[in-house]
All heavy atoms as an XYZ file, in Angstrom:
838
protein
N       0.839     -1.149      0.018
C      -0.013     -0.001      0.004
C       0.897      1.220     -0.001
O       1.863      1.322      0.757
C      -0.902     -0.015      1.251
C      -1.857      1.163      1.262
S      -2.576      1.212      2.853
C      -4.197      0.932      2.762
N       0.604      2.180     -0.848
C       1.418      3.393     -0.956
C       1.247      4.260      0.287
O       0.148      4.336      0.848
C       1.031      4.135     -2.213
N       2.275      4.937      0.670
C       2.240      5.851      1.758
C       1.497      7.113      1.336
O       1.929      7.800      0.422
C       3.652      6.182      2.258
C       3.677      6.967      3.534
O       2.639      7.362      4.054
N       4.860      7.175      4.061
N       0.386      7.462      2.000
C      -0.401      8.597      1.610
C       0.221      9.886      2.131
O      -0.048     10.951      1.619
C      -1.819      8.463      2.156
C      -2.588      7.378      1.466
C      -3.996      7.289      1.955
C      -4.736      6.178      1.228
N      -6.091      6.036      1.653
N       1.073      9.811      3.124
C       1.735     10.967      3.653
C       3.262     10.786      3.436
O       3.932     10.183      4.253
C       1.439     11.155      5.161
C       2.002     12.457      5.707
O       2.598     13.248      4.942
N       1.857     12.641      6.994
N       3.804     11.314      2.350
C       5.199     11.061      2.030
C       6.186     11.759      2.994
O       7.354     11.426      3.012
C       5.359     11.612      0.591
C       4.252     12.602      0.452
C       3.124     12.151      1.358
N       5.710     12.691      3.813
C       6.645     13.375      4.738
C       6.843     12.556      5.971
O       6.096     12.640      6.971
C       6.045     14.743      5.112
C       7.012     15.556      5.972
O       8.214     15.271      5.965
O       6.548     16.465      6.683
N       7.815     11.643      5.957
C       8.114     10.783      7.091
C       9.469     11.168      7.727
O      10.086     10.351      8.435
C       8.167      9.322      6.606
O       9.133      9.227      5.597
C       6.819      8.858      6.109
N       9.868     12.411      7.547
C      11.190     12.822      8.004
C      11.318     12.804      9.526
O      12.397     12.536     10.071
C      11.512     14.194      7.483
O      10.518     15.111      7.945
N      10.209     12.993     10.275
C      10.286     13.051     11.696
C      10.062     11.678     12.383
O      10.156     11.609     13.628
N       9.816     10.657     11.627
C       9.541      9.328     12.195
C      10.827      8.554     12.474
O      11.771      8.637     11.720
C       8.660      8.552     11.240
C       7.258      9.097     10.969
C       6.509      8.195      9.995
C       6.474      9.275     12.254
N      10.794      7.795     13.568
C      11.961      6.975     13.960
C      11.458      5.535     13.954
O      10.446      5.229     14.572
C      12.488      7.391     15.335
C      13.674      6.499     15.739
C      12.910      8.829     15.330
N      12.166      4.669     13.327
C      11.838      3.269     13.233
C      11.872      2.654     14.635
O      12.654      3.067     15.512
C      12.834      2.533     12.365
O      12.636      1.154     12.460
N      11.005      1.710     14.893
C      10.998      1.010     16.186
C      12.345      0.328     16.436
O      12.801      0.282     17.569
C       9.815      0.005     16.217
C       9.456     -0.553     17.561
C       9.001      0.537     18.479
C       8.334     -1.600     17.413
N      12.938     -0.210     15.427
C      14.253     -0.883     15.535
C      15.355      0.076     15.957
O      16.329     -0.334     16.608
C      14.623     -1.591     14.250
N      15.174      1.352     15.638
C      16.201      2.381     15.944
C      15.999      2.971     17.311
O      16.799      3.824     17.742
C      16.213      3.452     14.902
C      16.634      2.913     13.536
O      17.305      1.889     13.468
O      16.263      3.572     12.530
N      14.958      2.642     18.007
C      14.660      3.210     19.349
C      15.380      2.417     20.414
O      15.653      1.242     20.250
C      13.145      3.233     19.614
C      12.419      4.139     18.657
C      10.923      4.095     18.991
N      10.167      4.910     18.065
C       9.864      6.192     18.267
N      10.239      6.783     19.390
N       9.152      6.870     17.382
N      15.627      3.045     21.564
C      16.241      2.290     22.687
C      15.279      1.221     23.205
O      14.072      1.317     23.039
C      16.464      3.384     23.752
C      16.197      4.667     23.120
C      15.467      4.454     21.857
N      15.861      0.194     23.861
C      15.086     -0.913     24.348
C      13.929     -0.514     25.232
O      12.794     -1.005     25.111
C      15.942     -1.913     25.090
C      16.409     -3.012     24.180
O      15.939     -3.171     23.059
N      17.394     -3.813     24.651
N      14.187      0.381     26.194
C      13.131      0.770     27.178
C      11.965      1.507     26.453
O      10.817      1.296     26.777
C      13.684      1.620     28.276
C      14.309      2.900     27.806
O      14.562      3.087     26.630
N      14.599      3.794     28.764
N      12.286      2.327     25.478
C      11.243      3.033     24.736
C      10.473      2.071     23.838
O       9.247      2.166     23.735
C      11.904      4.170     23.883
C      10.926      5.129     23.274
C      11.621      6.228     22.524
O      12.842      6.463     22.758
O      10.943      6.871     21.692
N      11.158      1.125     23.234
C      10.515      0.117     22.373
C       9.556     -0.733     23.228
O       8.418     -0.974     22.821
C      11.602     -0.761     21.768
C      11.068     -1.708     20.735
C      12.158     -2.562     20.106
N      13.449     -1.862     20.027
C      14.613     -2.487     19.933
N      14.642     -3.801     19.943
N      15.721     -1.842     19.886
N      10.005     -1.153     24.435
C       9.174     -1.926     25.308
C       7.940     -1.171     25.742
O       6.825     -1.713     25.778
C       9.992     -2.337     26.567
O      11.130     -3.070     26.120
C       9.147     -3.221     27.493
N       8.095      0.122     26.017
C       6.951      0.966     26.431
C       5.924      1.097     25.312
O       4.713      0.948     25.515
C       7.471      2.346     26.822
C       6.457      3.256     27.348
C       7.070      4.616     27.740
C       6.039      5.575     28.215
N       6.627      6.866     28.596
N       6.382      1.277     24.074
C       5.491      1.371     22.900
C       4.769      0.068     22.690
O       3.550      0.008     22.438
C       6.254      1.832     21.663
C       6.721      3.264     21.846
C       5.404      1.665     20.418
C       7.738      3.719     20.771
N       5.490     -1.047     22.716
C       4.894     -2.346     22.500
C       3.911     -2.713     23.593
O       2.877     -3.306     23.330
C       6.008     -3.406     22.409
C       6.840     -3.309     21.117
C       8.035     -4.213     21.129
O       8.545     -4.558     22.192
N       8.468     -4.567     19.935
N       4.194     -2.341     24.828
C       3.298     -2.589     25.964
C       1.999     -1.847     25.776
O       0.895     -2.369     25.990
C       3.970     -2.164     27.276
O       3.097     -2.362     28.310
N       2.095     -0.585     25.349
C       0.883      0.253     25.120
C       0.072     -0.364     23.976
O      -1.180     -0.395     24.066
C       1.262      1.650     24.767
N       0.699     -0.919     22.950
C      -0.003     -1.589     21.872
C      -0.721     -2.841     22.344
O      -1.825     -3.098     21.962
N      -0.078     -3.596     23.235
C      -0.657     -4.820     23.739
C      -1.862     -4.497     24.623
O      -2.897     -5.210     24.534
N      -1.783     -3.468     25.442
C      -2.937     -3.075     26.258
C      -4.064     -2.639     25.393
O      -5.242     -3.009     25.637
C      -2.480     -1.931     27.255
C      -1.519     -2.513     28.275
C      -3.727     -1.305     27.899
C      -0.841     -1.487     29.150
N      -3.824     -1.789     24.347
C      -4.875     -1.354     23.452
C      -5.490     -2.536     22.718
O      -6.701     -2.526     22.521
C      -4.305     -0.309     22.452
N      -4.713     -3.494     22.333
C      -5.215     -4.677     21.669
C      -6.153     -5.451     22.579
O      -7.208     -5.921     22.136
C      -4.051     -5.567     21.206
O      -4.508     -6.773     20.712
N      -5.797     -5.623     23.801
C      -6.676     -6.305     24.797
C      -7.970     -5.596     24.989
O      -9.025     -6.251     25.051
N      -7.956     -4.273     25.084
C      -9.181     -3.490     25.208
C     -10.052     -3.689     24.008
O     -11.274     -3.921     24.146
C      -8.821     -1.990     25.435
C      -8.185     -1.780     26.809
C     -10.068     -1.132     25.280
C      -7.609     -0.406     26.995
N      -9.486     -3.650     22.815
C     -10.209     -3.824     21.573
C     -10.885     -5.218     21.510
O     -12.028     -5.353     21.123
C      -9.304     -3.594     20.380
O      -9.977     -3.869     19.179
N     -10.122     -6.232     21.889
C     -10.644     -7.603     21.892
C     -11.832     -7.775     22.840
O     -12.846     -8.373     22.498
C      -9.605     -8.612     22.258
C      -8.787     -9.103     21.092
C      -7.996    -10.358     21.425
N      -7.315    -10.325     22.718
C      -6.071     -9.860     22.905
N      -5.386     -9.391     21.891
N      -5.541     -9.863     24.103
N     -11.681     -7.176     24.043
C     -12.769     -7.265     25.031
C     -14.034     -6.541     24.513
O     -15.129     -6.988     24.729
C     -12.341     -6.727     26.363
C     -11.438     -7.664     27.149
C     -11.191     -7.194     28.547
N     -10.410     -5.975     28.607
C      -9.069     -5.913     28.546
N      -8.369     -6.997     28.362
N      -8.450     -4.719     28.623
N     -13.882     -5.405     23.841
C     -15.029     -4.671     23.305
C     -15.698     -5.471     22.229
O     -16.940     -5.504     22.173
C     -14.568     -3.322     22.767
C     -14.182     -2.300     23.814
C     -13.681     -0.999     23.274
O     -13.558     -0.871     22.019
O     -13.416     -0.105     24.086
N     -14.923     -6.171     21.372
C     -15.545     -6.966     20.329
C     -16.334     -8.121     20.918
O     -17.427     -8.466     20.461
C     -14.466     -7.492     19.374
C     -13.898     -6.421     18.469
C     -12.799     -6.983     17.578
C     -12.169     -5.877     16.736
N     -11.039     -6.388     15.964
N     -15.774     -8.794     21.963
C     -16.462     -9.878     22.596
C     -17.765     -9.376     23.258
O     -18.775    -10.017     23.153
C     -15.542    -10.533     23.684
C     -16.325    -11.471     24.579
C     -14.404    -11.281     23.013
N     -17.683     -8.185     23.861
C     -18.883     -7.614     24.497
C     -19.958     -7.314     23.444
O     -21.131     -7.655     23.668
C     -18.483     -6.326     25.220
C     -19.584     -5.667     26.010
C     -19.027     -4.467     26.719
C     -20.100     -3.751     27.514
N     -19.588     -2.568     28.191
N     -19.600     -6.747     22.330
C     -20.567     -6.440     21.275
C     -21.151     -7.750     20.708
O     -22.345     -7.834     20.436
C     -19.923     -5.658     20.146
C     -19.691     -4.208     20.467
S     -21.177     -3.317     20.926
C     -22.034     -3.316     19.399
N     -20.325     -8.763     20.525
C     -20.824    -10.048     20.015
C     -21.860    -10.591     20.991
O     -22.904    -11.120     20.594
C     -19.659    -11.017     19.845
C     -20.061    -12.322     19.154
C     -18.866    -13.226     18.889
N     -17.908    -12.602     17.979
C     -16.634    -12.333     18.277
N     -16.154    -12.661     19.432
N     -15.840    -11.775     17.400
N     -21.617    -10.533     22.290
C     -22.541    -11.048     23.306
C     -23.831    -10.237     23.267
O     -24.895    -10.826     23.424
C     -21.887    -11.005     24.709
C     -22.732    -11.691     25.732
C     -22.981    -13.150     25.395
O     -22.065    -13.895     25.066
N     -24.211    -13.612     25.433
N     -23.731     -8.892     23.111
C     -24.951     -8.097     23.036
C     -25.801     -8.543     21.826
O     -27.017     -8.672     21.955
C     -24.568     -6.596     22.909
C     -24.021     -6.096     24.261
C     -25.785     -5.769     22.505
C     -23.400     -4.728     24.178
N     -25.190     -8.760     20.690
C     -25.930     -9.205     19.503
C     -26.524    -10.591     19.725
O     -27.674    -10.828     19.312
C     -25.046     -9.177     18.243
C     -24.877     -7.821     17.654
C     -23.634     -7.213     17.565
C     -25.990     -7.139     17.180
C     -23.510     -5.959     16.995
C     -25.870     -5.869     16.614
C     -24.596     -5.300     16.537
N     -25.783    -11.490     20.315
C     -26.284    -12.832     20.584
C     -27.512    -12.760     21.494
O     -28.498    -13.475     21.267
C     -25.189    -13.721     21.136
C     -24.052    -14.019     20.173
S     -24.578    -14.850     18.710
C     -24.920    -16.453     19.314
N     -27.405    -11.937     22.507
C     -28.552    -11.789     23.458
C     -29.760    -11.197     22.764
O     -30.931    -11.660     22.953
C     -28.150    -10.938     24.670
C     -27.147    -11.583     25.560
O     -26.960    -12.822     25.456
O     -26.541    -10.863     26.383
N     -29.523    -10.191     21.871
C     -30.633     -9.538     21.165
C     -31.284    -10.545     20.203
O     -32.523    -10.519     20.042
C     -30.113     -8.335     20.425
N     -30.509    -11.385     19.555
C     -31.052    -12.338     18.592
C     -31.894    -13.394     19.289
O     -32.744    -14.040     18.671
C     -29.956    -12.973     17.786
C     -29.312    -12.085     16.757
C     -28.081    -12.782     16.146
C     -30.267    -11.685     15.665
N     -31.654    -13.598     20.567
C     -32.398    -14.613     21.329
C     -33.716    -14.054     21.887
O     -34.566    -14.797     22.386
C     -31.549    -15.176     22.465
N     -33.938    -12.739     21.815
C     -35.146    -12.144     22.321
C     -36.376    -12.644     21.576
O     -36.284    -12.918     20.385
C     -35.082    -10.612     22.210
C     -34.082     -9.919     23.094
C     -34.008     -8.439     22.775
C     -34.424    -10.096     24.571
N     -37.510    -12.736     22.296
C     -38.731    -13.200     21.573
C     -39.204    -12.181     20.560
O     -39.043    -10.955     20.710
C     -39.709    -13.354     22.701
C     -39.191    -12.600     23.888
C     -37.733    -12.482     23.660
N     -39.839    -12.730     19.524
C     -40.385    -11.840     18.444
C     -41.860    -12.180     18.348
O     -42.588    -12.045     19.326
C     -39.643    -12.062     17.141
C     -39.941    -11.067     16.067
N     -40.778    -11.368     14.993
C     -39.579     -9.765     15.916
C     -40.910    -10.289     14.255
N     -40.204     -9.327     14.776
N     -42.361    -12.597     17.200
C     -43.763    -12.930     16.988
C     -43.927    -14.430     16.845
O     -42.980    -15.153     16.443
C     -44.281    -12.241     15.757
C     -44.197    -10.715     15.804
C     -44.514    -10.117     14.455
O     -44.662    -10.854     13.466
O     -44.643     -8.841     14.413
N     -45.112    -14.919     17.097
C     -45.493    -16.309     16.796
C     -44.538    -17.299     17.434
O     -44.258    -18.350     16.852
C     -45.573    -16.558     15.285
C     -46.550    -15.655     14.599
O     -47.519    -15.214     15.200
N     -46.257    -15.293     13.357
N     -44.020    -17.002     18.578
C     -43.130    -17.932     19.262
C     -41.715    -18.002     18.676
O     -40.902    -18.818     19.079
N     -41.437    -17.133     17.728
C     -40.095    -17.086     17.128
C     -39.183    -16.177     17.938
O     -39.656    -15.291     18.625
C     -40.143    -16.549     15.707
C     -41.025    -17.301     14.741
C     -41.154    -16.505     13.423
O     -41.046    -15.333     13.389
N     -41.431    -17.269     12.397
N     -37.866    -16.406     17.802
C     -36.941    -15.433     18.366
C     -36.506    -14.529     17.223
O     -36.874    -14.749     16.042
C     -35.764    -16.105     19.070
C     -34.901    -16.952     18.139
O     -34.922    -16.745     16.952
N     -34.204    -17.913     18.716
N     -35.757    -13.483     17.529
C     -35.350    -12.520     16.525
C     -34.557    -13.149     15.406
O     -34.697    -12.804     14.240
C     -34.541    -11.379     17.185
C     -35.333    -10.588     18.201
S     -36.606     -9.654     17.412
C     -35.820     -8.118     17.168
N     -33.705    -14.113     15.761
C     -32.851    -14.748     14.746
C     -33.728    -15.498     13.725
O     -33.494    -15.402     12.511
C     -31.892    -15.728     15.451
C     -30.880    -16.354     14.539
C     -30.123    -17.457     15.303
C     -28.713    -17.101     15.585
N     -27.930    -18.155     16.214
N     -34.705    -16.234     14.197
C     -35.593    -16.953     13.278
C     -36.390    -15.989     12.415
O     -36.568    -16.232     11.216
C     -36.546    -17.842     14.087
C     -35.824    -18.980     14.789
C     -36.698    -19.653     15.871
O     -37.711    -19.011     16.296
O     -36.337    -20.742     16.276
N     -36.859    -14.877     12.998
C     -37.644    -13.902     12.246
C     -36.779    -13.245     11.166
O     -37.223    -13.004     10.030
C     -38.174    -12.848     13.199
N     -35.530    -13.005     11.472
C     -34.616    -12.395     10.479
C     -34.336    -13.376      9.372
O     -34.245    -12.974      8.182
C     -33.318    -11.966     11.160
C     -33.527    -10.722     12.055
S     -32.065    -10.336     13.060
C     -30.914     -9.870     11.800
N     -34.163    -14.647      9.665
C     -33.928    -15.671      8.644
C     -35.134    -15.762      7.692
O     -34.961    -15.815      6.479
C     -33.686    -17.040      9.298
N     -36.332    -15.731      8.246
C     -37.544    -15.778      7.462
C     -37.648    -14.551      6.572
O     -37.997    -14.628      5.386
C     -38.777    -15.975      8.308
C     -38.744    -17.382      8.918
C     -40.072    -15.746      7.537
C     -39.775    -17.615      9.981
N     -37.310    -13.390      7.126
C     -37.334    -12.133      6.363
C     -36.349    -12.185      5.171
O     -36.639    -11.741      4.077
C     -37.056    -10.925      7.236
N     -35.171    -12.768      5.404
C     -34.187    -12.878      4.359
C     -34.639    -13.835      3.262
O     -34.482    -13.543      2.063
C     -32.838    -13.387      4.934
C     -31.713    -13.416      3.947
S     -31.185    -11.801      3.368
C     -30.435    -11.167      4.841
N     -35.264    -14.933      3.663
C     -35.797    -15.873      2.675
C     -36.928    -15.207      1.863
O     -36.974    -15.354      0.646
C     -36.313    -17.141      3.376
C     -35.119    -17.915      3.953
C     -37.105    -18.018      2.436
C     -35.492    -19.060      4.872
N     -37.785    -14.441      2.546
C     -38.874    -13.742      1.868
C     -38.309    -12.757      0.812
O     -38.815    -12.691     -0.301
C     -39.733    -12.996      2.850
O     -40.246    -13.940      3.807
C     -40.891    -12.270      2.217
N     -37.240    -12.031      1.206
C     -36.637    -11.104      0.240
C     -36.038    -11.851     -0.952
O     -36.148    -11.414     -2.107
C     -35.537    -10.294      0.917
C     -36.103     -9.211      1.864
C     -35.065     -8.353      2.398
N     -34.506     -7.602      1.288
C     -33.796     -6.491      1.454
N     -33.588     -6.026      2.653
N     -33.300     -5.867      0.410
N     -35.400    -13.007     -0.685
C     -34.813    -13.776     -1.793
C     -35.915    -14.298     -2.696
O     -35.752    -14.293     -3.935
C     -34.030    -14.956     -1.201
N     -37.064    -14.702     -2.170
C     -38.170    -15.169     -2.962
C     -38.758    -14.096     -3.828
O     -39.310    -14.352     -4.913
C     -39.263    -15.783     -2.113
C     -38.944    -17.138     -1.477
C     -40.004    -17.496     -0.453
C     -38.799    -18.173     -2.522
N     -38.624    -12.815     -3.407
C     -39.149    -11.696     -4.194
C     -38.135    -11.262     -5.249
O     -38.382    -10.269     -5.971
C     -39.466    -10.553     -3.279
C     -40.668    -10.798     -2.413
C     -40.980     -9.622     -1.510
C     -42.221     -9.921     -0.659
N     -42.499     -8.823      0.279
N     -36.993    -11.912     -5.330
C     -36.028    -11.622     -6.400
C     -34.810    -10.862     -5.938
O     -33.992    -10.458     -6.783
N     -34.613    -10.674     -4.638
C     -33.414     -9.992     -4.131
C     -32.208    -10.976     -4.256
O     -32.060    -11.882     -3.466
C     -33.614     -9.570     -2.713
C     -32.502     -8.717     -2.173
O     -31.363     -8.746     -2.730
O     -32.731     -8.011     -1.142
N     -31.366    -10.714     -5.222
C     -30.241    -11.607     -5.513
C     -29.212    -11.613     -4.370
O     -28.649    -12.612     -4.014
C     -29.542    -11.220     -6.838
C     -28.343    -12.051     -7.127
C     -30.532    -11.340     -7.972
N     -29.017    -10.418     -3.778
C     -28.040    -10.338     -2.650
C     -28.538    -11.218     -1.482
O     -27.704    -11.870     -0.828
C     -27.885     -8.878     -2.183
C     -27.167     -8.020     -3.138
C     -25.702     -8.314     -3.066
C     -24.938     -7.292     -3.883
N     -23.526     -7.573     -3.961
N     -29.827    -11.185     -1.216
C     -30.387    -12.013     -0.146
C     -30.158    -13.485     -0.470
O     -29.777    -14.294      0.398
C     -31.865    -11.724      0.065
N     -30.384    -13.886     -1.724
C     -30.212    -15.267     -2.115
C     -28.735    -15.650     -1.971
O     -28.434    -16.717     -1.407
C     -30.614    -15.435     -3.600
C     -30.185    -16.731     -4.182
C     -30.834    -17.910     -3.817
C     -29.145    -16.816     -5.064
C     -30.441    -19.123     -4.362
C     -28.751    -18.044     -5.631
C     -29.374    -19.176     -5.247
N     -27.813    -14.794     -2.394
C     -26.386    -15.110     -2.303
C     -25.963    -15.247     -0.830
O     -25.171    -16.132     -0.476
C     -25.564    -14.038     -2.968
C     -25.659    -14.061     -4.477
C     -24.915    -12.927     -5.161
O     -24.501    -11.972     -4.463
O     -24.766    -12.951     -6.387
N     -26.483    -14.376      0.021
C     -26.119    -14.449      1.441
C     -26.644    -15.748      2.042
O     -25.910    -16.407      2.816
C     -26.737    -13.242      2.165
C     -26.382    -13.170      3.631
C     -24.899    -12.949      3.838
C     -27.132    -12.012      4.298
N     -27.862    -16.134      1.730
C     -28.440    -17.401      2.255
C     -27.574    -18.570      1.764
O     -27.223    -19.421      2.591
C     -29.886    -17.566      1.818
C     -30.765    -16.492      2.505
C     -30.361    -18.976      2.152
C     -32.134    -16.397      1.941
N     -27.261    -18.605      0.502
C     -26.475    -19.711     -0.064
C     -25.099    -19.793      0.577
O     -24.607    -20.858      0.866
C     -26.385    -19.572     -1.560
C     -27.747    -19.681     -2.305
S     -28.656    -21.175     -1.861
C     -27.743    -22.366     -2.824
N     -24.476    -18.607      0.739
C     -23.165    -18.588      1.340
C     -23.224    -19.070      2.796
O     -22.347    -19.787      3.274
C     -22.568    -17.188      1.290
C     -21.107    -17.150      1.071
C     -20.541    -15.772      0.807
N     -21.423    -15.000     -0.042
C     -21.588    -13.697      0.096
N     -20.994    -13.052      1.090
N     -22.389    -13.018     -0.695
N     -24.313    -18.693      3.484
C     -24.442    -19.049      4.920
C     -24.632    -20.547      5.072
O     -24.049    -21.165      6.007
C     -25.634    -18.300      5.516
C     -25.749    -18.511      6.976
C     -24.953    -17.844      7.891
C     -26.653    -19.452      7.503
C     -25.018    -18.049      9.241
C     -26.761    -19.665      8.865
C     -25.947    -18.980      9.733
N     -25.358    -21.155      4.160
C     -25.576    -22.638      4.274
C     -24.425    -23.433      3.666
O     -24.457    -24.643      3.646
C     -26.922    -23.057      3.709
C     -26.994    -22.835      2.210
C     -28.073    -22.377      4.453
C     -28.213    -23.414      1.566
N     -23.447    -22.770      3.115
C     -22.244    -23.416      2.564
C     -22.343    -23.767      1.105
O     -21.506    -24.500      0.607
N     -23.303    -23.271      0.438
C     -23.405    -23.482     -1.045
C     -23.211    -22.159     -1.745
O     -24.130    -21.375     -1.926
C     -24.772    -24.048     -1.379
C     -25.027    -25.430     -0.811
C     -26.347    -26.002     -1.273
O     -26.853    -25.585     -2.334
O     -26.847    -26.897     -0.575
N     -21.977    -21.942     -2.144
C     -21.684    -20.679     -2.826
C     -22.161    -20.754     -4.286
O     -21.828    -21.697     -4.988
C     -20.174    -20.448     -2.804
C     -19.618    -20.264     -1.430
C     -18.135    -20.056     -1.461
C     -17.607    -19.986     -0.032
N     -16.179    -19.905      0.034
N     -22.972    -19.790     -4.701
C     -23.384    -19.774     -6.102
C     -22.182    -19.659     -7.021
O     -21.263    -18.874     -6.762
C     -24.275    -18.560     -6.205
C     -24.568    -18.106     -4.828
C     -23.468    -18.661     -3.954
N     -22.170    -20.484     -8.082
C     -21.035    -20.393     -8.963
C     -21.102    -19.122     -9.801
O     -22.157    -18.619    -10.138
C     -21.011    -21.594     -9.941
O     -22.261    -21.613    -10.638
C     -20.836    -22.895     -9.212
N     -19.934    -18.525    -10.046
C     -19.908    -17.310    -10.821
C     -19.804    -17.673    -12.317
O     -19.318    -18.743    -12.653
C     -18.695    -16.491    -10.387
C     -18.825    -16.002     -8.959
C     -17.729    -15.055     -8.587
O     -17.098    -14.489     -9.501
O     -17.521    -14.866     -7.391
N     -20.223    -16.792    -13.160
C     -20.129    -17.041    -14.572
C     -18.669    -17.042    -14.987
O     -17.902    -16.206    -14.650
C     -20.865    -15.945    -15.334
C     -22.393    -15.895    -15.159
C     -22.974    -14.714    -15.933
C     -22.998    -17.190    -15.645
N     -18.278    -18.066    -15.732
C     -16.934    -18.168    -16.187
C     -16.967    -18.460    -17.697
O     -17.747    -19.246    -18.164
C     -16.208    -19.322    -15.447
C     -16.023    -19.074    -13.999
C     -15.336    -20.242    -13.335
O     -14.954    -21.170    -13.959
N     -15.155    -20.159    -12.054
N     -16.043    -17.817    -18.390
C     -15.957    -18.062    -19.817
C     -15.064    -19.258    -20.069
O     -13.949    -19.338    -19.535
C     -15.381    -16.839    -20.534
C     -15.472    -16.895    -22.056
C     -15.110    -15.577    -22.664
O     -15.313    -14.544    -22.070
O     -14.568    -15.623    -23.796
N     -15.525    -20.229    -20.849
C     -14.764    -21.421    -21.107
C     -14.578    -21.570    -22.623
O     -15.545    -21.526    -23.374
C     -15.513    -22.661    -20.564
C     -14.761    -23.911    -20.871
C     -15.744    -22.537    -19.056
N     -13.330    -21.732    -23.044
C     -13.045    -21.929    -24.462
C     -13.082    -23.423    -24.757
O     -12.595    -24.235    -23.991
C     -11.667    -21.365    -24.826
N     -13.687    -23.765    -25.884
C     -13.752    -25.181    -26.306
C     -13.038    -25.368    -27.613
O     -12.625    -24.427    -28.268
C     -15.225    -25.618    -26.446
O     -15.819    -24.873    -27.502
C     -15.996    -25.411    -25.138
N     -12.948    -26.630    -28.007
C     -12.293    -26.914    -29.305
C     -13.125    -26.452    -30.479
O     -12.633    -26.266    -31.590
C     -12.091    -28.459    -29.401
C     -11.064    -28.952    -28.402
O     -10.263    -28.126    -27.917
O     -11.100    -30.159    -28.090
N     -14.443    -26.283    -30.291
C     -15.316    -25.884    -31.350
C     -15.333    -24.355    -31.606
O     -16.142    -23.825    -32.312
C     -16.721    -26.336    -31.089
C     -16.796    -27.840    -30.959
O     -15.923    -28.540    -31.510
O     -17.710    -28.371    -30.270
N     -14.488    -23.634    -30.941
C     -14.424    -22.171    -30.985
C     -15.729    -21.514    -30.536
O     -16.057    -20.429    -30.929
C     -14.066    -21.683    -32.413
C     -12.660    -22.081    -32.797
O     -11.766    -21.915    -31.927
O     -12.477    -22.532    -33.911
N     -16.438    -22.172    -29.664
C     -17.619    -21.585    -29.047
C     -17.229    -21.184    -27.669
O     -16.467    -21.848    -26.995
C     -18.803    -22.559    -29.005
C     -19.343    -22.855    -30.325
C     -19.109    -24.065    -30.951
C     -20.158    -21.963    -30.972
C     -19.649    -24.370    -32.176
C     -20.691    -22.219    -32.234
C     -20.413    -23.454    -32.833
N     -17.830    -20.113    -27.166
C     -17.646    -19.711    -25.785
C     -18.944    -19.984    -25.018
O     -19.989    -19.475    -25.422
C     -17.216    -18.233    -25.668
C     -15.823    -18.026    -26.221
O     -14.993    -18.958    -26.129
O     -15.586    -16.937    -26.708
N     -18.839    -20.712    -23.938
C     -20.005    -20.991    -23.160
C     -19.839    -20.313    -21.787
O     -18.764    -20.166    -21.290
C     -20.195    -22.491    -22.893
C     -20.475    -23.283    -24.154
C     -19.438    -23.936    -24.831
C     -21.782    -23.347    -24.599
C     -19.716    -24.637    -25.983
C     -22.076    -24.067    -25.737
C     -21.056    -24.710    -26.451
N     -20.968    -19.890    -21.218
C     -20.952    -19.338    -19.867
C     -21.583    -20.375    -18.959
O     -22.638    -20.851    -19.165
C     -21.763    -18.042    -19.826
C     -21.143    -16.877    -20.598
C     -22.048    -15.667    -20.495
C     -19.733    -16.536    -20.106
N     -20.851    -20.756    -17.916
C     -21.347    -21.711    -16.929
C     -21.596    -20.958    -15.651
O     -20.881    -20.142    -15.199
C     -20.380    -22.840    -16.715
C     -20.210    -23.688    -17.893
C     -19.017    -23.718    -18.573
C     -21.231    -24.502    -18.335
C     -18.874    -24.517    -19.685
C     -21.060    -25.323    -19.446
C     -19.874    -25.351    -20.102
């Protein structure tokens, strides 16, 4: 990836820093990483709890959302269809051009 800010004259490489400064920077990065991981786990748990909430007709939110996605796919929403197929492990095949000996091009 190209550097969007070419003015790097004031930057010092981590390898060129003293050991104690390097350790301090790496420690701060590890702490920030731990905070980020805990926040992601917390958000995942919030979503899981919300999906388990009751909805209509004895369904939970997760079941209602699945039915809504199927309904959209039945109405012709290709993205909904692709998402459902990907979720169940059946990836729709993409169109590919295939050359044959007969000089015909077929799309599969």
